[in-house]
C-alpha angles and dihedrals in degrees: 000000000000129000093220120086120190122196135183093015129174135170092290109034151348112249090210128028122182119195118175106312095339128095120202122194122198117234109298120211132181129258091192123108117233141056134319095290093054094043094046092048091050094048091049091049089053089050090054088055095047092048089051089053087055091049095248139091144211093281086071097054115138104175137002130192117196120194118196127193090217114016094184093055101035109031096091094044093048091047092052091056091042090054090055093049107035117087105248094213095044106044117163128217107274142192127189121196140165118249142164101253127212096261131032090233094057115097101172141025123186128199118195137194118188141169121248118246113262113267097028112150114215118244135208124319093252137008095187 
């Protein structure tokens, strides 16, 4: 039996990797049309779903990396949505940087590391 669980895998990546008590999410982007608020809200909603698949939630966040296409233009708008979503009493460490993202329409990509909930029993090696 292995201590690494991979979920939602394809030929390039696993969307979720669980190792020991730590949950890693691959970079999450938005499929929503619109500006930074809409894309950030959509990416964070996807993160909620991925964390639920890993039997955890945003109150267990450890670290978050946020990549913005244009940090000067979008930092305040992203932060406004983040402030609505992030648990005030369980804030993770966080870094926000500017990056050229994979598609010209993408404005934000978010990478998350979280802790499992206590008592979680590990599952199979892969669910792909």
